[in-house]
C-alpha angles and dihedrals in degrees: 000000000000121000114235127195127247135020095310089074094046096262123140104248116186117236116239115270117268114255116255119228120203091211135000108244095216096043110148096006121125111238113251118225133194106215092204095067096065089043089051090050092051092048089050091049093048095049090047091051091047090049094052091045090052091048088050093056093048099256095129097162091057090042091054093050090050091049090054089048089051091055091050091048090047091051093049089050093050090047090052089050095051092041095051092045089051094046098043092040090060092048092051094049091055094061127074124225111288097030127094128216119255113237 
C-alpha cells in the first residue's frame, strides 16, 4: 500500500491558518437589516410547502403554479438581499470609524 499525502489518504492535514485582521471594519456599528428579506424567505417557504402538499394530494396543476410562484418569490428575495447589501454597503463605506450612518 502506498502512502498518500493529505486527508484523502487518512492523514491528518492541518488546515491553513486563519487570516489576522488588524481591525474589524464594522466594529461598533449596529448591523443593518432589511425586514423584507426574512419576510420573503418565509413567503418562499410557505409557497414551497403549499406546492408540495398540493402535489402530494394529486393536484398537479395547482402544484405547478405554486412552484412557479415559489421561483418568483425566491427571485424577489434574492434581489432584495443583493439590493440591500449594495445600498447599505455604500452607506457603510462613506462613514469613518467612530461615526454611525444616519437612517
